N, CA and C of each residue as an Amber inpcrd file, in Angstrom:
protein
   219
 -30.3480000  -4.8250000  -0.6950000 -30.4300000  -6.2070000  -0.7370000
 -28.9820000  -6.7370000  -0.9730000 -28.1150000  -6.1100000  -1.4720000
 -26.7730000  -6.5120000  -1.7710000 -25.6050000  -5.6390000  -0.5140000
 -25.0170000  -6.4730000   0.1030000 -24.1360000  -5.7990000   1.0750000
 -22.7910000  -5.3350000   0.6300000 -21.9920000  -4.5610000   1.2630000
 -20.6540000  -4.1540000   0.9080000 -19.8230000  -5.4740000   1.0270000
 -18.8990000  -5.6750000   0.1170000 -18.0830000  -6.9320000   0.0700000
 -16.7460000  -6.3610000   0.4560000 -16.4340000  -5.7200000   1.1680000
 -14.9280000  -5.1490000   1.6740000 -14.5280000  -5.8570000   2.7130000
 -15.4480000  -6.6610000   3.2840000 -14.9350000  -7.3050000   4.6550000
 -14.4580000  -8.5940000   4.3150000 -14.6560000  -9.2970000   3.0220000
 -14.2030000 -10.4250000   2.5930000 -12.9510000 -10.5240000   1.7250000
 -11.7820000 -10.9970000   2.2550000 -10.6060000 -11.1690000   1.6150000
 -10.5540000 -12.0210000   0.3140000 -10.6770000 -11.5250000  -0.7510000
 -10.7300000 -12.4340000  -1.9960000  -9.5970000 -11.9620000  -2.8220000
  -8.5330000 -12.6500000  -3.3410000  -7.4580000 -12.3730000  -3.9630000
  -7.8450000 -11.9410000  -5.4240000  -7.1040000 -10.9440000  -5.9650000
  -7.5930000 -10.5770000  -7.3970000  -7.5980000 -11.8150000  -8.4180000
  -6.8190000 -12.8500000  -8.1490000  -6.7520000 -13.7710000  -9.0230000
  -7.9350000 -14.8670000  -9.0330000  -8.7210000 -14.6140000  -8.0010000
  -9.8450000 -15.6430000  -7.7990000 -10.9490000 -15.1590000  -8.9370000
 -11.1460000 -16.3960000  -9.7140000 -11.9230000 -16.0820000 -10.7310000
 -13.3790000 -16.6960000 -10.6780000 -13.4690000 -17.8300000  -9.7580000
 -14.8000000 -18.4200000  -9.6020000 -14.8800000 -18.9220000  -8.1270000
 -16.0870000 -18.9540000  -7.7880000 -16.3260000 -19.5240000  -6.1860000
 -17.5190000 -20.1990000  -6.2690000 -17.7080000 -20.9230000  -5.0390000
 -18.8510000 -21.7800000  -4.8660000 -19.9790000 -20.9610000  -4.4490000
 -21.1770000 -21.5940000  -4.4290000 -22.2390000 -20.7360000  -3.9380000
 -22.1200000 -20.1210000  -2.6270000 -21.4780000 -20.9100000  -1.5410000
 -21.4360000 -20.6120000  -0.2980000 -20.4760000 -19.1410000  -0.3430000
 -19.4830000 -19.4150000  -0.9850000 -18.4810000 -18.1590000  -0.8360000
 -19.0480000 -17.1050000  -1.6360000 -19.7400000 -17.4360000  -2.8110000
 -20.1830000 -16.4160000  -3.5860000 -21.1920000 -15.3710000  -2.5940000
 -22.1680000 -16.1320000  -1.7690000 -22.8790000 -15.5340000  -0.9750000
 -22.2870000 -14.7450000   0.1060000 -21.1260000 -15.2330000   0.7330000
 -20.3790000 -14.4220000   1.7260000 -19.8570000 -13.1380000   1.0900000
 -19.5120000 -13.2800000  -0.3470000 -18.6190000 -12.3060000  -0.9620000
 -19.7150000 -11.0130000  -1.2030000 -20.8440000 -11.2980000  -1.6450000
 -21.8450000 -10.3670000  -1.9880000 -22.5960000  -9.9700000  -0.5990000
 -22.5920000 -10.7510000   0.4680000 -23.3520000 -10.3230000   1.7440000
 -24.6110000 -10.7490000   1.7630000 -25.1020000 -11.7130000   0.9760000
 -26.5960000 -12.3590000   1.0560000 -26.4090000 -13.6590000   1.4310000
 -27.7450000 -14.3170000   1.6310000 -27.8380000 -15.7280000   1.7470000
 -27.7390000 -16.7530000   0.4730000 -27.2990000 -17.7810000   0.6390000
 -27.1280000 -18.7110000  -0.4850000 -28.5390000 -18.8340000  -1.1620000
 -29.6850000 -18.8400000  -0.6560000 -30.9640000 -18.7790000  -1.2040000
 -31.1200000 -17.6980000  -2.3120000 -30.6980000 -16.4510000  -1.7410000
 -30.5770000 -15.1380000  -2.5600000 -29.8370000 -15.2820000  -3.7010000
 -28.7870000 -16.1880000  -3.6320000 -27.8050000 -16.3660000  -4.9000000
 -28.7070000 -17.3410000  -6.0210000 -29.5090000 -18.1310000  -5.4740000
 -30.1490000 -19.0790000  -6.2460000 -31.5030000 -18.1620000  -6.7060000
 -32.0830000 -17.2480000  -6.0260000 -33.0270000 -16.3150000  -6.5930000
 -32.4780000 -15.5420000  -7.5540000 -31.3350000 -14.9940000  -7.5550000
 -30.7850000 -14.1030000  -8.5530000 -30.6430000 -14.9460000  -9.8990000
 -30.1710000 -16.3370000  -9.6550000 -30.0280000 -17.1980000 -10.8930000
 -31.4380000 -17.3590000 -11.4540000 -32.6440000 -17.6050000 -10.6140000
 -33.8980000 -17.8200000 -11.1490000 -34.3050000 -16.6810000 -11.9290000
 -33.9560000 -15.5440000 -11.5130000 -34.4730000 -14.2960000 -12.2480000
 -33.6290000 -13.7750000 -13.3440000 -32.6150000 -14.6170000 -13.6050000
 -31.7680000 -14.5720000 -14.8240000 -30.6380000 -13.4380000 -14.7080000
 -30.4800000 -12.9250000 -13.5330000 -29.3150000 -11.8980000 -13.0450000
 -28.0140000 -12.6850000 -12.9760000 -28.0230000 -14.0700000 -12.5820000
 -26.7900000 -14.7050000 -12.1840000 -26.6250000 -15.8720000 -13.0140000
 -25.4260000 -16.2720000 -13.6080000 -25.3660000 -17.5020000 -14.0300000
 -24.3360000 -18.5570000 -13.2160000 -24.9970000 -19.7100000 -12.7270000
 -24.1740000 -20.5000000 -12.1950000 -23.8280000 -21.7260000 -13.2540000
 -22.3770000 -21.8670000 -13.1580000 -21.7360000 -22.8770000 -13.9220000
 -21.5350000 -24.1450000 -13.3350000 -21.6800000 -25.3880000 -13.9660000
 -21.1270000 -26.4360000 -13.4470000 -19.7090000 -26.7760000 -13.9370000
 -18.8830000 -26.7020000 -13.1050000 -17.4760000 -27.0730000 -13.6080000
 -16.9240000 -28.2600000 -12.4040000 -16.4630000 -29.1530000 -13.1520000
 -16.0210000 -30.3640000 -12.5500000 -16.9990000 -30.9450000 -11.5250000
 -18.2740000 -30.7950000 -11.7670000 -19.0590000 -31.4080000 -10.7130000
 -19.7140000 -30.3080000  -9.7100000 -19.0150000 -29.2210000  -9.7810000
 -19.3560000 -28.0420000  -8.7500000 -19.9550000 -26.9900000  -9.3190000
 -21.0330000 -26.4790000  -8.6170000 -21.6140000 -25.2700000  -8.9950000
 -20.6880000 -24.1120000  -8.5660000 -20.2590000 -23.2270000  -9.5900000
 -19.6350000 -22.2530000  -9.4790000 -19.9200000 -20.9630000 -10.2050000
 -19.5850000 -19.7040000  -9.3460000 -20.1800000 -18.5440000  -9.9090000
 -18.7990000 -17.7320000 -10.2840000 -18.9940000 -17.0580000 -11.3580000
 -17.4790000 -16.3110000 -11.7570000 -17.7580000 -14.9300000 -11.0230000
 -16.3200000 -14.5160000 -10.6730000 -16.3200000 -13.5430000 -10.0090000
 -16.8830000 -12.2430000 -10.8580000 -16.4270000 -12.2780000 -11.8220000
 -16.8480000 -10.9300000 -12.7010000 -18.4950000 -10.9100000 -12.7750000
 -19.3250000 -11.9070000 -12.8230000 -20.6960000 -11.9030000 -12.6900000
 -21.1690000 -11.2420000 -11.5070000 -20.4060000 -11.7870000 -10.3660000
 -20.8760000 -11.0220000  -9.0120000 -20.4080000  -9.6070000  -9.0980000
 -19.2390000  -9.0550000  -9.4060000 -18.9720000  -8.0200000  -9.5840000
 -19.7910000  -7.0180000 -10.3600000 -20.3710000  -7.5210000 -11.5850000
 -21.1220000  -6.7990000 -12.3080000 -22.6000000  -6.5340000 -11.7390000
 -22.9260000  -7.6800000 -10.7950000 -24.2410000  -7.1860000  -9.8780000
 -24.0630000  -6.2640000  -9.0840000 -22.7750000  -6.1360000  -8.4550000
 -22.3550000  -5.1950000  -7.2750000 -22.3050000  -3.9200000  -8.0590000
 -21.8990000  -3.9430000  -9.3770000 -21.6700000  -2.5270000  -9.8920000
 -20.0460000  -2.3060000  -9.6460000 -19.1310000  -3.3490000  -9.4350000
 -17.7350000  -3.1020000  -9.3650000 -17.1120000  -3.3870000 -10.7530000
 -16.2220000  -2.4430000 -11.1930000 -15.5860000  -2.7290000 -12.6470000
 -14.3790000  -3.5890000 -12.2490000 -14.2660000  -4.5920000 -13.1910000
 -13.2560000  -5.8160000 -13.0080000 -12.1900000  -5.3090000 -13.8140000
 -10.9790000  -5.8730000 -13.4910000  -9.7690000  -5.6310000 -14.1140000
  -9.8800000  -5.7730000 -15.6550000 -10.7160000  -6.6920000 -16.0940000
 -10.7790000  -7.0730000 -17.5750000 -11.5200000  -5.7380000 -18.2220000
 -12.6700000  -5.3030000 -17.4670000 -13.1800000  -4.1610000 -18.0210000
 -12.3590000  -3.0240000 -18.1790000 -11.4620000  -2.6170000 -17.2340000
 -10.6460000  -1.5490000 -17.3920000  -9.6710000  -1.8300000 -18.4770000
  -9.1560000  -2.9510000 -18.6240000  -7.9750000  -3.2530000 -19.8570000
  -8.7220000  -2.8390000 -20.9700000 -10.0550000  -3.1190000 -21.2350000
 -10.8420000  -2.9070000 -22.4630000 -10.8020000  -1.5590000 -22.8070000
 -10.5540000  -0.6240000 -21.9440000 -10.7310000   0.9360000 -22.0600000
  -9.7750000   1.5390000 -22.9850000
């Protein structure tokens, strides 16, 4: 269901992204992003009137360790 995200260049400083960009990052459709939200696996936040997904949330779904997780070790 979730594709390899290595083909999408996203800087380390990117913390949040739109639904469309999150879908490309994960390698799924926007509908799948909404399904993940509906199943409680992903949180979509409203920030300044835009739907935003945090990169850390997407990395958690992908099983990728974030820099924040590594810093806590």
